[in-house]
C-alpha positions as CSV (number, residue, x, y, z in Angstrom):
1,M,-19.1,38.9,-23.4
2,A,-20.7,36.6,-20.9
3,K,-18.6,35.0,-18.3
4,T,-18.3,31.3,-18.5
5,S,-18.1,29.6,-15.1
6,K,-15.6,26.8,-14.9
7,K,-16.8,24.2,-12.5
8,K,-13.8,23.1,-10.3
9,S,-13.4,19.4,-10.6
10,N,-12.9,17.1,-7.6
11,P,-9.4,15.6,-7.8
12,C,-10.7,12.5,-6.0
13,V,-13.2,11.9,-8.8
14,E,-10.4,12.4,-11.4
15,C,-8.0,9.9,-9.8
16,G,-10.6,7.3,-8.9
17,A,-10.1,7.9,-5.2
18,L,-7.0,5.7,-5.2
19,C,-6.1,6.4,-1.6
20,C,-9.5,5.1,-0.5
21,R,-8.9,1.7,-2.1
22,Y,-6.3,0.3,0.2
23,L,-5.0,0.5,3.7
24,T,-1.5,0.6,5.0
25,V,0.0,-1.2,8.0
26,K,3.5,-0.5,9.2
27,I,5.6,-3.6,9.6
28,N,9.0,-4.5,10.8
29,P,11.9,-4.8,8.3
30,P,13.1,-8.4,8.0
31,R,15.6,-8.6,10.8
32,H,14.8,-12.1,11.8
33,R,13.7,-15.3,10.1
34,A,10.2,-14.9,11.6
35,D,9.9,-11.4,10.0
36,R,10.9,-12.7,6.6
37,D,8.6,-15.7,6.9
38,E,5.7,-13.5,7.9
39,H,6.4,-11.1,4.9
40,R,6.5,-14.1,2.5
41,W,3.2,-15.3,3.9
42,F,1.6,-11.9,3.4
43,L,2.7,-11.8,-0.2
44,M,1.2,-15.2,-0.9
45,H,-2.3,-13.6,-0.5
46,E,-4.2,-11.8,-3.2
47,G,-4.4,-8.0,-2.9
48,I,-1.3,-7.6,-0.7
49,E,1.9,-5.7,-1.4
50,I,4.9,-4.8,0.7
51,R,6.5,-1.4,0.2
52,I,9.6,0.4,1.5
53,E,9.1,4.1,1.5
54,A,11.6,6.4,3.2
55,R,13.3,3.4,4.9
56,Q,9.9,2.4,6.5
57,W,8.3,-1.0,5.7
58,Y,4.6,-1.2,5.0
59,M,2.1,-3.9,4.1
60,I,-0.5,-2.7,1.7
61,V,-3.9,-4.4,1.7
62,Y,-6.0,-3.6,-1.4
63,T,-9.6,-3.3,-0.2
64,P,-11.9,-0.3,-0.9
65,C,-13.3,1.8,1.9
66,R,-17.0,1.0,2.7
67,N,-17.8,4.7,2.5
68,L,-16.6,5.2,-1.1
69,T,-19.5,5.9,-3.5
70,E,-19.7,4.8,-7.1
71,E,-18.8,8.4,-8.0
72,N,-15.5,8.1,-5.9
73,L,-16.8,10.4,-3.2
74,C,-16.9,9.9,0.5
75,R,-20.3,9.0,1.9
76,I,-19.3,10.3,5.4
77,Y,-17.2,13.2,4.3
78,D,-18.1,15.5,7.3
79,E,-17.6,12.7,9.8
80,R,-14.5,11.1,8.1
81,P,-11.6,10.1,10.3
82,D,-8.7,12.5,11.0
83,L,-6.4,10.3,9.1
84,C,-8.5,11.0,6.0
85,R,-8.7,14.7,6.8
86,D,-4.9,15.0,7.3
87,Y,-4.1,13.4,3.9
88,E,-2.6,16.0,1.7
89,A,-3.7,16.3,-1.9
90,D,-0.1,16.7,-3.1
91,A,0.6,13.2,-1.6
92,C,-2.1,11.7,-3.8
93,D,-1.3,8.4,-5.4
94,L,-2.2,9.8,-8.8
95,H,1.2,11.5,-8.8
96,G,3.0,8.2,-8.6
97,E,5.5,6.7,-6.3
98,D,8.8,8.3,-5.2
99,A,11.8,7.1,-7.1
100,D,13.2,5.4,-4.0
101,T,10.0,3.4,-3.2
102,V,10.5,-0.4,-3.5
103,V,7.4,-2.5,-4.2
104,F,7.0,-6.2,-3.8
105,R,3.9,-7.7,-5.4
106,N,5.0,-11.4,-4.9
107,V,7.3,-13.6,-3.0
108,Q,9.8,-13.9,-5.9
109,Q,10.4,-10.1,-6.0
110,Y,10.8,-10.1,-2.3
111,D,13.2,-13.0,-2.2
112,R,15.3,-11.6,-5.1
113,Y,15.6,-8.2,-3.2
114,L,16.8,-9.8,0.0
115,E,19.1,-12.3,-1.8
116,K,20.9,-9.3,-3.4
117,R,21.4,-8.0,0.1
118,G,22.9,-11.3,1.4
119,M,19.8,-12.7,2.9
120,P,18.9,-15.8,0.8
121,W,15.8,-17.7,1.8
122,K,16.2,-21.2,3.0
123,P,13.2,-23.3,4.1
124,K,13.2,-24.5,7.6
125,K,14.4,-28.1,7.9
126,E,11.7,-30.6,8.8
127,Q,12.1,-32.2,12.2
128,P,12.0,-36.1,12.0
129,K,8.7,-37.4,13.5
130,A,9.0,-39.6,16.5
């Protein structure tokens, strides 16, 4: 009987290279009005999320890597940044979010979350013009 060779598939092709379609920026949790105002402003823009993972706050910016090919492969694989090299396949976004991850996709979700924690949003009072 002839051996059939099974070609090993590339997991990045299978998942659509999800991790190459956004970048993550660590942000401060909303301790002050300025933090909260900034977070609300972020969420008013298309392609932005805020996440809490393992008690750390992050802004997610959905924008694909310039080196991602139509086949979901890295055009500069051998020269890719260490951040990409260090990314573990078992942390792949294909496997979903952890149960304790909180995701805000709009201002309303964010405001409800903070209101439940005793931090209701109140607009800044306008100063009378002289």
